[in-house]
Backbone as a printed PyTorch tensor [residue, N CA C, xyz], in Angstrom:
tensor([[[ 82.2420, -26.2950,  40.2730],
         [ 81.2520, -25.3100,  39.9210],
         [ 80.6240, -24.6970,  41.1770]],

        [[ 80.3660, -25.6140,  42.1780],
         [ 79.7870, -25.1260,  43.4130],
         [ 80.7530, -24.1950,  44.1270]],

        [[ 82.0030, -24.5330,  44.1290],
         [ 82.9820, -23.7010,  44.8310],
         [ 83.1320, -22.3420,  44.1460]],

        [[ 83.0680, -22.3380,  42.8340],
         [ 83.1650, -21.0780,  42.0880],
         [ 81.9590, -20.1850,  42.3970]],

        [[ 80.7810, -20.7890,  42.4270],
         [ 79.5540, -20.0520,  42.7200],
         [ 79.5580, -19.5290,  44.1570]],

        [[ 79.9860, -20.3740,  45.0940],
         [ 80.0730, -19.9420,  46.4840],
         [ 81.1230, -18.8460,  46.6590]],

        [[ 82.2040, -18.9410,  45.9260],
         [ 83.2510, -17.9190,  45.9910],
         [ 82.7390, -16.5720,  45.4970]],

        [[ 81.9840, -16.5780,  44.3870],
         [ 81.4210, -15.3280,  43.8700],
         [ 80.3840, -14.7420,  44.8380]],

        [[ 79.5810, -15.6080,  45.4310],
         [ 78.5860, -15.1640,  46.4000],
         [ 79.2710, -14.5410,  47.6160]],

        [[ 80.3060, -15.1970,  48.1200],
         [ 81.0480, -14.6880,  49.2620],
         [ 81.7160, -13.3550,  48.9260]],

        [[ 82.2890, -13.2510,  47.7360],
         [ 82.9370, -12.0240,  47.2920],
         [ 81.9190, -10.8860,  47.1810]],

        [[ 80.7400, -11.1850,  46.6690],
         [ 79.6910, -10.1680,  46.5540],
         [ 79.1950,  -9.6900,  47.9010]],

        [[ 79.0350, -10.6000,  48.8510],
         [ 78.5490, -10.2220,  50.1780],
         [ 79.5810,  -9.4190,  50.9540]],

        [[ 80.8530,  -9.7180,  50.7630],
         [ 81.8790,  -8.9620,  51.4870],
         [ 81.9470,  -7.5280,  50.9790]],

        [[ 81.7300,  -7.3160,  49.6890],
         [ 81.7750,  -5.9430,  49.1860],
         [ 80.5700,  -5.1470,  49.6880]],

        [[ 79.4160,  -5.8030,  49.8590],
         [ 78.2430,  -5.1130,  50.3950],
         [ 78.4230,  -4.7680,  51.8660]],

        [[ 79.0050,  -5.6800,  52.6230],
         [ 79.1850,  -5.4040,  54.0480],
         [ 80.2360,  -4.3210,  54.2610]],

        [[ 81.2230,  -4.2560,  53.3950],
         [ 82.2450,  -3.2320,  53.5090],
         [ 81.6720,  -1.8540,  53.1700]],

        [[ 80.7220,  -1.8000,  52.2480],
         [ 80.1490,  -0.5260,  51.8270],
         [ 79.3040,   0.1090,  52.9210]],

        [[ 78.8980,  -0.6530,  53.9130],
         [ 78.0410,  -0.1050,  54.9550],
         [ 78.8150,   0.3830,  56.1720]],

        [[ 80.1280,   0.3720,  56.1050],
         [ 80.9240,   0.9040,  57.2040],
         [ 80.8240,   2.4230,  57.2250]],

        [[ 80.9370,   2.9920,  58.4160],
         [ 80.9080,   4.4470,  58.5430],
         [ 82.2880,   4.9950,  58.2130]],

        [[ 82.3980,   5.5740,  57.0400],
         [ 83.6800,   6.1510,  56.6490],
         [ 83.5470,   7.6500,  56.4060]],

        [[ 82.4020,   8.2040,  56.7970],
         [ 82.2030,   9.6360,  56.6030],
         [ 83.0620,  10.4060,  57.5910]],

        [[ 83.5590,  11.5250,  57.1480],
         [ 84.4150,  12.3350,  57.9940],
         [ 83.5440,  13.2620,  58.8420]],

        [[ 83.8400,  13.3280,  60.1070],
         [ 83.0840,  14.2020,  61.0020],
         [ 83.7730,  15.5540,  61.0510]],

        [[ 82.9830,  16.5900,  60.8680],
         [ 83.5400,  17.9340,  60.9310],
         [ 82.8120,  18.7150,  62.0130]],

        [[ 83.5120,  19.6130,  62.6060],
         [ 82.8830,  20.4860,  63.5910],
         [ 82.8120,  21.8760,  62.9870]],

        [[ 81.6520,  22.4620,  63.0770],
         [ 81.4700,  23.7960,  62.5100],
         [ 81.9980,  24.8350,  63.4910]],

        [[ 83.0130,  25.5190,  63.0640],
         [ 83.5660,  26.5750,  63.8960],
         [ 82.8090,  27.8630,  63.6030]],

        [[ 82.4630,  28.6200,  64.6220],
         [ 81.7240,  29.8580,  64.3670],
         [ 82.5860,  30.8560,  63.6000]],

        [[ 81.9750,  31.4680,  62.6030],
         [ 82.6670,  32.4660,  61.8020],
         [ 82.6870,  33.7830,  62.5780]],

        [[ 83.8610,  34.3300,  62.7740],
         [ 83.9870,  35.5580,  63.5630],
         [ 83.4330,  36.7680,  62.8200]],

        [[ 83.3560,  36.6890,  61.5040],
         [ 82.8670,  37.8110,  60.7070],
         [ 81.3580,  37.7730,  60.5000]],

        [[ 80.7060,  36.6950,  60.9310],
         [ 79.2680,  36.5420,  60.7040],
         [ 78.4690,  37.3370,  61.7260]],

        [[ 77.5860,  38.1620,  61.2400],
         [ 76.6640,  38.8770,  62.1210],
         [ 75.2510,  38.6460,  61.5980]],

        [[ 74.3690,  38.1170,  62.4290],
         [ 72.9990,  37.8950,  61.9680],
         [ 72.2960,  39.2280,  61.7460]],

        [[ 71.4150,  39.2470,  60.7690],
         [ 70.6870,  40.4770,  60.4910],
         [ 69.2050,  40.1750,  60.3570]],

        [[ 68.4270,  41.1140,  60.7330],
         [ 66.9770,  40.9660,  60.6400],
         [ 66.5270,  41.4330,  59.2600]],

        [[ 65.6700,  40.6620,  58.6590],
         [ 65.1540,  40.9990,  57.3420],
         [ 63.6670,  41.2920,  57.4850]],

        [[ 63.2610,  42.4470,  57.0170],
         [ 61.8370,  42.7700,  57.0580],
         [ 61.2360,  42.4750,  55.6920]],

        [[ 60.1240,  41.8090,  55.7190],
         [ 59.4440,  41.4490,  54.4820],
         [ 58.2960,  42.4200,  54.2790]],

        [[ 58.3100,  43.0400,  53.1230],
         [ 57.2340,  43.9620,  52.8100],
         [ 55.9460,  43.1700,  52.6020]],

        [[ 54.8390,  43.6740,  53.0760],
         [ 53.5290,  43.0190,  52.9730],
         [ 53.5010,  41.6710,  53.6800]],

        [[ 54.1850,  41.5820,  54.8000],
         [ 54.2500,  40.3300,  55.5590],
         [ 52.8710,  39.8960,  56.0550]],

        [[ 52.0730,  40.8550,  56.5180],
         [ 50.7260,  40.5200,  56.9980],
         [ 49.8770,  39.9250,  55.8840]],

        [[ 50.0240,  40.4750,  54.6990],
         [ 49.2640,  39.9770,  53.5500],
         [ 49.6810,  38.5520,  53.1940]],

        [[ 50.9680,  38.2800,  53.2610],
         [ 51.4590,  36.9430,  52.9120],
         [ 51.1210,  35.9000,  53.9710]],

        [[ 50.8060,  36.3260,  55.1840],
         [ 50.4810,  35.3890,  56.2580],
         [ 48.9870,  35.1170,  56.3760]],

        [[ 48.2530,  35.2540,  55.2880],
         [ 46.8100,  34.9790,  55.3190],
         [ 46.5330,  33.5440,  55.7330]],

        [[ 47.4120,  32.6390,  55.3500],
         [ 47.2370,  31.2240,  55.6740],
         [ 47.2490,  31.0110,  57.1840]],

        [[ 48.0560,  31.7890,  57.8800],
         [ 48.1380,  31.6520,  59.3330],
         [ 46.9230,  32.2570,  60.0220]],

        [[ 46.4130,  33.3560,  59.4750],
         [ 45.2770,  34.0110,  60.1220],
         [ 43.9820,  33.2480,  59.9010]],

        [[ 43.8470,  32.5730,  58.7700],
         [ 42.6150,  31.8190,  58.5170],
         [ 42.6920,  30.4080,  59.0730]],

        [[ 43.8610,  29.9620,  59.4790],
         [ 44.0820,  28.6160,  60.0350],
         [ 43.6920,  27.5200,  59.0510]],

        [[ 43.7180,  27.8270,  57.7760],
         [ 43.4310,  26.8510,  56.7230],
         [ 44.5370,  26.9510,  55.6790]],

        [[ 45.0040,  25.8290,  55.1670],
         [ 46.0030,  25.9020,  54.1040],
         [ 45.3960,  26.5000,  52.8390]],

        [[ 46.1790,  27.2960,  52.1560],
         [ 45.7120,  27.9730,  50.9470],
         [ 46.2560,  27.2310,  49.7350]],

        [[ 45.4590,  27.1580,  48.6750],
         [ 45.8590,  26.4680,  47.4490],
         [ 47.1050,  27.1260,  46.8490]],

        [[ 47.8910,  26.3380,  46.1400],
         [ 49.1630,  26.8020,  45.5730],
         [ 48.9340,  27.9300,  44.5700]],

        [[ 47.8800,  27.8100,  43.7450],
         [ 47.5990,  28.8600,  42.7540],
         [ 47.3100,  30.1920,  43.4340]],

        [[ 46.6300,  30.1390,  44.5590],
         [ 46.3200,  31.3640,  45.2980],
         [ 47.6040,  31.9640,  45.8560]],

        [[ 48.4470,  31.1250,  46.4510],
         [ 49.6930,  31.6170,  47.0420],
         [ 50.6150,  32.2410,  45.9910]],

        [[ 50.6610,  31.6480,  44.7870],
         [ 51.5300,  32.1920,  43.7340],
         [ 51.1000,  33.5990,  43.3380]],

        [[ 49.8040,  33.7790,  43.1170],
         [ 49.3100,  35.0910,  42.7120],
         [ 49.4460,  36.0990,  43.8570]],

        [[ 49.2250,  35.6620,  45.0880],
         [ 49.3890,  36.5520,  46.2360],
         [ 50.8480,  36.9570,  46.4280]],

        [[ 51.7600,  36.0420,  46.1930],
         [ 53.1860,  36.3640,  46.3000],
         [ 53.5810,  37.3820,  45.2440]],

        [[ 53.0230,  37.2300,  44.0430],
         [ 53.2920,  38.1870,  42.9800],
         [ 52.7880,  39.5770,  43.3710]],

        [[ 51.6050,  39.6360,  43.9610],
         [ 51.0490,  40.9200,  44.3920],
         [ 51.8550,  41.5050,  45.5490]],

        [[ 52.2920,  40.6660,  46.4720],
         [ 53.0500,  41.1480,  47.6320],
         [ 54.4250,  41.6660,  47.2350]],

        [[ 55.0220,  41.0840,  46.2060],
         [ 56.3620,  41.4880,  45.7790],
         [ 56.3580,  42.6540,  44.7940]],

        [[ 55.1850,  43.0890,  44.3700],
         [ 55.1030,  44.1820,  43.4000],
         [ 55.5970,  45.4760,  44.0390]],

        [[ 56.4340,  46.1950,  43.3110],
         [ 57.0050,  47.4460,  43.8040],
         [ 56.4170,  48.6090,  43.0120]],

        [[ 55.5770,  49.3850,  43.6600],
         [ 54.9220,  50.5150,  43.0030],
         [ 55.9430,  51.5720,  42.6120]],

        [[ 57.0000,  51.7090,  43.4030],
         [ 57.9800,  52.7660,  43.1510],
         [ 58.7500,  52.5530,  41.8530]],

        [[ 58.7840,  51.3350,  41.3400],
         [ 59.4890,  51.0780,  40.0800],
         [ 58.5800,  51.2600,  38.8700]],

        [[ 57.3100,  51.5220,  39.0890],
         [ 56.3580,  51.7080,  37.9980],
         [ 56.4610,  53.1390,  37.4620]],

        [[ 56.2970,  53.3290,  36.1450],
         [ 56.4080,  54.6820,  35.5870],
         [ 55.3140,  55.6430,  36.0760]],

        [[ 54.2160,  55.1330,  36.5870],
         [ 53.1190,  55.9790,  37.0510],
         [ 53.4140,  56.5600,  38.4340]],

        [[ 54.3930,  56.0020,  39.1230],
         [ 54.7050,  56.4090,  40.4950],
         [ 55.1800,  57.8560,  40.5440]],

        [[ 54.6730,  58.5760,  41.5210],
         [ 55.0790,  59.9600,  41.7420],
         [ 55.5050,  60.1040,  43.1980]],

        [[ 56.7730,  60.4300,  43.4230],
         [ 57.2270,  60.5440,  44.8060],
         [ 56.8130,  61.8670,  45.4390]],

        [[ 56.3260,  62.7920,  44.6480],
         [ 55.8820,  64.0810,  45.1840],
         [ 54.4800,  64.0120,  45.7810]],

        [[ 53.7040,  63.0080,  45.3850],
         [ 52.3290,  62.8960,  45.8630],
         [ 52.1630,  61.6360,  46.6990]],

        [[ 51.3780,  61.7480,  47.7470],
         [ 51.0700,  60.5870,  48.5780],
         [ 49.6870,  60.0800,  48.1800]],

        [[ 49.6540,  59.2670,  47.1490],
         [ 48.3930,  58.7390,  46.6240],
         [ 48.4120,  57.2180,  46.6950]],

        [[ 47.2560,  56.6160,  46.4660],
         [ 47.1760,  55.1600,  46.4150],
         [ 47.1880,  54.7110,  44.9620]],

        [[ 47.6120,  53.4810,  44.7630],
         [ 47.7120,  52.9160,  43.4210],
         [ 46.9140,  51.6190,  43.3740]],

        [[ 46.0910,  51.4780,  42.3640],
         [ 45.3100,  50.2590,  42.1710],
         [ 45.9680,  49.4470,  41.0700]],

        [[ 46.3130,  48.2080,  41.3980],
         [ 47.0050,  47.3340,  40.4510],
         [ 46.2000,  46.0510,  40.3060]],

        [[ 46.0110,  45.6120,  39.0660],
         [ 45.2800,  44.3750,  38.7830],
         [ 46.2560,  43.2880,  38.3600]],

        [[ 46.1250,  42.1290,  38.9710],
         [ 46.9020,  40.9490,  38.6090],
         [ 45.9080,  39.9130,  38.1090]],

        [[ 46.2140,  39.3010,  36.9660],
         [ 45.2780,  38.3320,  36.4100],
         [ 46.0410,  37.1200,  35.9010]],

        [[ 45.4750,  35.9590,  36.1830],
         [ 46.0300,  34.7010,  35.7060],
         [ 44.8490,  33.8050,  35.3650]],

        [[ 44.5990,  33.5870,  34.1110],
         [ 43.4410,  32.8470,  33.5800],
         [ 42.1540,  33.3570,  34.2270]],

        [[ 41.4690,  32.5690,  35.0270],
         [ 40.2040,  32.9810,  35.6380],
         [ 40.3990,  33.6100,  37.0170]],

        [[ 41.6170,  33.7400,  37.4570],
         [ 41.9080,  34.2550,  38.7900],
         [ 42.4010,  35.6950,  38.6860]],

        [[ 42.0330,  36.5030,  39.6770],
         [ 42.5280,  37.8770,  39.6510],
         [ 42.6550,  38.4430,  41.0590]],

        [[ 43.5210,  39.4410,  41.1660],
         [ 43.6790,  40.2180,  42.3950],
         [ 43.6440,  41.6870,  42.0030]],

        [[ 42.8380,  42.4530,  42.6860],
         [ 42.8470,  43.9000,  42.5560],
         [ 43.3620,  44.4340,  43.8850]],

        [[ 44.5880,  44.9210,  43.8690],
         [ 45.2420,  45.3660,  45.1030],
         [ 45.4110,  46.8750,  45.0970]],

        [[ 45.2060,  47.4780,  46.2480],
         [ 45.4050,  48.9160,  46.4120],
         [ 46.6400,  49.1050,  47.2900]],

        [[ 47.6360,  49.8030,  46.7280],
         [ 48.9170,  50.0290,  47.4020],
         [ 49.0130,  51.4780,  47.8630]],

        [[ 49.7790,  51.6930,  48.9360],
         [ 50.0970,  53.0630,  49.3110],
         [ 51.3770,  53.4720,  48.5850]],

        [[ 51.8920,  54.6480,  48.8790],
         [ 53.0780,  55.1510,  48.1790],
         [ 54.3390,  54.3680,  48.5060]],

        [[ 54.3100,  53.5420,  49.5730],
         [ 55.4750,  52.7450,  49.9640],
         [ 55.3690,  51.2900,  49.5230]],

        [[ 54.4690,  50.9860,  48.6180],
         [ 54.2420,  49.6310,  48.0810],
         [ 53.6730,  48.6650,  49.1110]],

        [[ 53.0000,  49.1670,  50.1210],
         [ 52.3250,  48.3180,  51.1030],
         [ 50.8780,  48.1350,  50.6480]],

        [[ 50.4030,  46.8940,  50.6830],
         [ 49.0280,  46.6170,  50.2720],
         [ 48.0800,  47.1030,  51.3710]],

        [[ 47.2130,  48.0330,  51.0090],
         [ 46.2190,  48.5540,  51.9430],
         [ 45.0080,  47.6260,  51.9690]],

        [[ 44.5620,  47.2370,  50.7850],
         [ 43.4340,  46.3080,  50.6890],
         [ 43.5120,  45.5770,  49.3600]],

        [[ 42.8100,  44.4640,  49.3010],
         [ 42.7680,  43.7080,  48.0430],
         [ 41.4500,  42.9620,  47.9480]],

        [[ 41.0460,  42.7460,  46.7210],
         [ 39.8720,  41.9360,  46.4220],
         [ 40.3520,  40.8580,  45.4630]],

        [[ 40.1050,  39.6090,  45.8200],
         [ 40.6430,  38.4990,  45.0410],
         [ 39.5370,  37.5190,  44.6880]],

        [[ 39.6900,  36.8980,  43.5260],
         [ 38.7330,  35.8750,  43.1050],
         [ 39.5150,  34.7480,  42.4340]],

        [[ 39.2140,  33.5200,  42.8450],
         [ 39.8870,  32.3450,  42.2990],
         [ 38.8380,  31.3140,  41.9080]],

        [[ 38.9530,  30.7910,  40.7050],
         [ 37.9990,  29.8170,  40.1710],
         [ 38.6150,  28.4210,  40.2110]],

        [[ 37.8110,  27.4320,  40.5410],
         [ 38.2200,  26.0190,  40.5790],
         [ 39.4830,  25.7980,  41.4110]],

        [[ 39.4460,  26.2410,  42.6460],
         [ 40.5840,  26.0450,  43.5460],
         [ 40.3510,  24.8120,  44.4040]],

        [[ 41.4280,  24.2770,  44.8930],
         [ 41.3440,  23.1200,  45.7860],
         [ 40.8360,  23.5850,  47.1470]],

        [[ 39.8280,  22.8910,  47.6190],
         [ 39.2330,  23.2130,  48.9140],
         [ 40.1410,  22.6450,  50.0020]],

        [[ 40.3560,  23.3830,  51.0970],
         [ 41.1590,  22.8300,  52.1940],
         [ 40.5850,  21.5050,  52.6880]],

        [[ 41.4660,  20.6200,  53.0920],
         [ 41.0930,  19.2590,  53.4660],
         [ 40.0520,  19.2310,  54.5830]],

        [[ 40.2230,  20.0620,  55.6050],
         [ 39.2630,  20.0770,  56.7160],
         [ 37.8560,  20.4100,  56.2310]],

        [[ 37.7660,  21.3930,  55.3580],
         [ 36.4520,  21.8110,  54.8550],
         [ 35.8330,  20.7160,  54.0040]],

        [[ 36.6240,  20.1080,  53.1230],
         [ 36.0700,  19.0480,  52.2640],
         [ 35.6520,  17.8330,  53.0870]],

        [[ 36.3890,  17.5290,  54.1540],
         [ 35.9920,  16.4150,  55.0220],
         [ 34.6840,  16.7150,  55.7440]],

        [[ 34.5330,  17.9420,  56.2190],
         [ 33.2910,  18.3250,  56.8940],
         [ 32.1030,  18.2580,  55.9360]],

        [[ 32.3090,  18.7220,  54.7080],
         [ 31.2230,  18.6800,  53.7270],
         [ 30.8770,  17.2480,  53.3410]],

        [[ 31.8900,  16.3950,  53.2340],
         [ 31.6390,  14.9930,  52.8870],
         [ 30.8420,  14.2970,  53.9880]],

        [[ 31.0950,  14.6520,  55.2500],
         [ 30.3300,  14.0650,  56.3540],
         [ 28.9060,  14.6140,  56.3910]],

        [[ 28.7720,  15.8940,  56.1190],
         [ 27.4590,  16.5350,  56.1880],
         [ 26.5730,  16.1550,  55.0000]],

        [[ 27.1910,  15.9720,  53.8310],
         [ 26.4590,  15.6210,  52.6130],
         [ 27.0180,  14.3190,  52.0310]],

        [[ 26.7360,  13.1750,  52.6540],
         [ 27.2750,  11.9120,  52.1310],
         [ 26.6500,  11.5700,  50.7750]],

        [[ 27.4790,  11.1070,  49.8700],
         [ 27.0100,  10.7160,  48.5460],
         [ 26.9650,  11.8580,  47.5460]],

        [[ 27.2140,  13.0650,  47.9810],
         [ 27.2100,  14.2140,  47.0820],
         [ 28.6050,  14.3760,  46.4780]],

        [[ 28.6590,  14.8280,  45.2330],
         [ 29.9320,  15.0160,  44.5270],
         [ 30.2230,  16.5110,  44.3890]],

        [[ 31.4950,  16.8690,  44.4880],
         [ 31.9020,  18.2600,  44.3190],
         [ 31.9210,  18.5960,  42.8330]],

        [[ 31.2030,  19.6290,  42.4310],
         [ 31.2070,  20.0730,  41.0340],
         [ 32.3260,  21.0740,  40.7830]],

        [[ 32.2240,  22.2120,  41.4190],
         [ 33.2640,  23.2260,  41.2780],
         [ 33.3080,  24.0790,  42.5320]],

        [[ 34.3430,  24.8680,  42.6240],
         [ 34.5080,  25.7180,  43.7980],
         [ 35.1930,  27.0130,  43.3890]],

        [[ 34.8880,  28.0460,  44.1230],
         [ 35.5640,  29.3170,  43.9180],
         [ 35.8720,  29.9110,  45.2850]],

        [[ 36.8140,  30.8170,  45.2930],
         [ 37.2470,  31.4200,  46.5510],
         [ 37.3600,  32.9260,  46.3510]],

        [[ 36.7730,  33.6630,  47.2700],
         [ 36.8950,  35.1180,  47.2650],
         [ 37.6260,  35.5170,  48.5380]],

        [[ 38.5900,  36.4050,  48.3840],
         [ 39.3460,  36.8930,  49.5370],
         [ 39.2470,  38.4110,  49.5430]],

        [[ 38.7920,  38.9480,  50.6430],
         [ 38.7760,  40.3950,  50.8410],
         [ 39.7480,  40.7040,  51.9680]],

        [[ 40.8300,  41.3920,  51.6160],
         [ 41.8700,  41.7170,  52.5930],
         [ 41.8330,  43.2060,  52.8810]],

        [[ 41.9510,  43.5310,  54.1360],
         [ 42.0460,  44.9130,  54.5830],
         [ 43.1860,  44.9700,  55.5910]],

        [[ 44.0440,  45.9590,  55.4570],
         [ 45.2330,  46.0390,  56.3010],
         [ 44.8790,  46.1160,  57.7840]],

        [[ 43.7910,  46.7580,  58.1310],
         [ 43.4320,  46.9030,  59.5440],
         [ 42.6240,  45.7210,  60.0670]],

        [[ 41.7480,  45.1510,  59.2340],
         [ 40.8550,  44.0780,  59.6970],
         [ 41.3210,  42.6750,  59.3360]],

        [[ 42.3080,  42.5370,  58.4900],
         [ 42.7680,  41.2100,  58.0740],
         [ 42.0000,  40.7100,  56.8580]],

        [[ 41.9260,  39.3940,  56.7290],
         [ 41.3310,  38.7900,  55.5320],
         [ 40.0540,  38.0380,  55.8720]],

        [[ 39.1320,  38.0610,  54.9290],
         [ 37.9170,  37.2560,  55.0060],
         [ 37.8950,  36.3960,  53.7470]],

        [[ 37.9340,  35.0780,  53.9430],
         [ 37.9080,  34.1430,  52.8150],
         [ 36.5210,  33.5250,  52.7300]],

        [[ 35.9740,  33.5100,  51.5210],
         [ 34.6610,  32.9200,  51.2980],
         [ 34.7780,  31.8820,  50.1970]],

        [[ 34.4390,  30.6450,  50.5250],
         [ 34.4240,  29.5670,  49.5410],
         [ 32.9920,  29.3470,  49.0780]],

        [[ 32.7920,  29.2850,  47.7720],
         [ 31.5010,  28.9210,  47.1940],
         [ 31.6900,  27.5720,  46.5200]],

        [[ 30.9770,  26.5810,  47.0150],
         [ 31.1720,  25.2050,  46.5580],
         [ 29.8550,  24.6860,  46.0070]],

        [[ 29.9090,  24.1180,  44.8100],
         [ 28.7250,  23.4990,  44.2100],
         [ 28.8670,  21.9930,  44.3150]],

        [[ 27.8100,  21.3480,  44.8220],
         [ 27.8070,  19.8930,  44.9320],
         [ 26.5560,  19.3610,  44.2500]],

        [[ 26.6140,  18.0910,  43.8310],
         [ 25.4520,  17.4950,  43.1730],
         [ 25.3010,  16.0400,  43.5900]],

        [[ 24.0500,  15.5830,  43.5120],
         [ 23.7200,  14.1900,  43.7840],
         [ 22.5540,  13.8520,  42.8750]],

        [[ 22.7940,  12.9260,  41.9650],
         [ 21.8150,  12.5360,  40.9470],
         [ 21.4020,  13.7760,  40.1520]],

        [[ 20.1640,  14.2190,  40.2300],
         [ 19.7240,  15.3930,  39.4640],
         [ 19.6280,  16.6500,  40.3190]],

        [[ 20.0220,  16.5680,  41.5650],
         [ 19.9400,  17.7030,  42.4770],
         [ 21.3110,  18.3660,  42.5870]],

        [[ 21.2870,  19.6690,  42.7740],
         [ 22.5440,  20.3830,  43.0120],
         [ 22.3180,  21.4260,  44.0980]],

        [[ 23.3790,  21.7000,  44.8360],
         [ 23.3400,  22.6850,  45.9130],
         [ 24.5640,  23.5760,  45.7980]],

        [[ 24.3830,  24.8010,  46.2460],
         [ 25.4930,  25.7360,  46.3240],
         [ 25.6990,  26.0860,  47.7940]],

        [[ 26.9130,  25.8890,  48.2730],
         [ 27.2370,  26.1070,  49.6810],
         [ 28.2500,  27.2450,  49.7710]],

        [[ 28.0010,  28.1680,  50.6770],
         [ 28.9110,  29.2850,  50.9010],
         [ 29.4710,  29.1860,  52.3140]],

        [[ 30.8010,  29.1670,  52.4150],
         [ 31.4820,  29.0890,  53.7120],
         [ 32.4150,  30.2840,  53.8560]],

        [[ 32.2970,  30.9960,  54.9550],
         [ 33.1650,  32.1380,  55.2210],
         [ 34.1190,  31.7850,  56.3520]],

        [[ 35.3960,  32.0440,  56.1030],
         [ 36.4260,  31.7330,  57.0950],
         [ 37.0400,  33.0380,  57.5660]]])
């Protein structure tokens, strides 16, 4: 019985040690002679890079709605007139969040006004508030973004905190 058990154990260990051998095939990538790299320009790139200009990570819900606004093509809308150089105001809404964006005739965002309810506060800001107001609890938060093509974006967080029966409203502009 012992020999049978030892034999099975030995057989099991040999199959495990064999499975860890390097048997992957190494390939070398040969350069494709027909491949030519191309530059891709992203429309509304400055608008989509708000996260980089504010140096704070932006909540996922905000990024989704902003991406939708950045990818909107005014020229495909029935209201578009190629004979006139006018601006177009487009509203995007998702539950309590909205973006009012003003586009030029080439679908470039000139300016936008955005409001987001109950968004996640960036970690750096929440850590600073927790140190400044120890024992206080976060109630709710909202974020307003005012974007202008020439001046960039101004983000304002309004955060409500409470401790026992007291509450405070804090406004932070980034």
